C-alpha angles and dihedrals in degrees: 000000000000115000128205091210112039119205089242118003118193115244104227105174102118139067099312100116092041094052095045090047091050091051090051094045092051095042092230095129100132129089090274096066121119094249090068093060094044094048093047095051096039092048091048088051090049091057096040096246130125102230135036124193114194118205142166100277146346091264090053088050090055092047092050092049090053092049095045090053090053094244110158146133114348092026127111126211125196117230133165127265092232117056142091113296091246091077092063095036092058089059092049093046089066093046096253124125122248111225112200129222125189122248130242122239091279089060094244119118114290103242090193088064095040102083097055089059093057114103133162091277095056113113108163143011120214113204114196120213092216113207093345097308114134115233118230092274095172094060090040093052092047091054092044093055093043090057099031096246129155116237117219113182120211098214094164088129101029111074100162098036106110107234121230103176130095092265129007119201123205135189126223097191117146096261096048125105090266123012148198091186084255130007148096140215136203124206129195142157091223110092089195092058092045093050089048092050091050091050093050095046092054098054094265092280114164123234091257090062089227088146090235104136113203095199144012103277142156143249094237097140123142117223124239089243089062092041089054091050091046090049093054090049090049089055088061098039094111091052091045093050091048093051091047089052091053091051090052091051091050091053093044092057095039098050099044115127098002112150114246094018122101115189118225125233114281120272128228091225121009119242103147126002107227131188135173113247125190091204095036101156094046089048093051091048091051094048090047088057087055091052092255117134119217133168138210116242120254116272114250110252092242088059093050089053092060112118130076139317112217124207126226088245131031100310125101124182114205115208123197135165115264092230089053093044095052091042091062091044097254125156116246110218098171139349125223104233102173142359135192137184135191135184124205105208092184093067106045097155103037138027118283101272091221097042092233091139095057088040091057092044091052093047091048092051091050091051093048088053094047093235135124127228092261093065093065113101100173139023125197105197118208094199125163097261087238130112090243099046098041092054092047092051095044093054091049091052089051092053094054103030109021118209100313106095128073108250123206137163128225094189089058088067105026106037128233102287096058096040092045116135090012096268093122092048093050087056089049089052090048087050090051093051092047090053094038087225138073112267110238090230090060094062130096112230093200132034134202102254092229091064107101098206136085119246118202117226095179134020119359121255090237118073089225130016112220105154123043132181129202115201131189130201111189137183112248090050097279118140131176140181137189128195112206128182127197112274 
């Protein structure tokens, strides 16, 4: 569909044609052309940073930043729930794990929730200046310094917000504040990081062009044609930002006090003007009929994960958002409040003999839920149903939870095949919470004498069970934990 009013139309009134034509006429169209160096330095100057490294896209910029910082397999990187998927993809591209943190009402990362997601594996945090709203960089920087974390700003939508992190990554896609059609750029004050990103974007070819590559790298180069286009855009950026600011004020004034519309908090620079609409789809359809392009916002990653978790055996655990379940008239037995997982790479063929993996998974799940160990009333231990595995998991539970919670085992009554992946034990935990007591069928009748935890065979110790935990100790070094509360 062709729109009279596009969501974000590029402003092409400067030297774009002239610079591209000059690059063609001189034959300097590769990454080595003069426009590349000019654009990189002038963009760095615009942001207040010392070094600029241009590349092929905003996603490439984020990936280069991760690699330059040495982030890789086994590491965790904190990213917001609400962002374009490329933010999380860049983390996975280098083998690390994205850890999601919910957003505040302005759609930027909620700093109050950030600290609880930090683990010994956390190496960086990626604040995203959504739609041109500056994140709380003072608080984020303070936490990063306290925990010795890198800060990589996703500034794809925030040309004009001065970066303060270790590296800031911008997109030059066609709908961004300034564009090269496609492209990206990283800025930093660290000459070593800038040199590393230049090396990685150019296939790690040395200066002598011997085609001996000293590391796995990328072809993420920007052409001189794109750099010339981007330079022309940069020359007009003050005018572009002022025009966008005028548009924002016009919308603010015109959309006040309209029933069914909620205006969002102001932006430091305007990329997209976003509103909350009670009848969103109808509004989008109406505006399309008037030639006005609109877009639905990205779904939070947590929402995209809604669906089911299937076990290796017969058990299937179906997950659904509370709001969706209640809207359709469903009965909510239990709510997943937190989750955690840990892999012990040193024990690939047997459980971690000290149970440190399941301990980390449990502590992470409790932190994710915002609860302390004393809040837990009941634990359903996945175990291995072996004299070795049961003891390992029990000791890990004791270190984290002490002797307070009721501990039961699904696998002791259902066997390994049905309880595999922990789906059945999570269902048992939900049943316990729904009944506010431990179902008799969920209890072991006999316990390995080496297990230093009591296992209830009748009534629970607590008068009412409100918080339950499912833990899973697995062969191959994989451990998981869920924290559930009564619905």
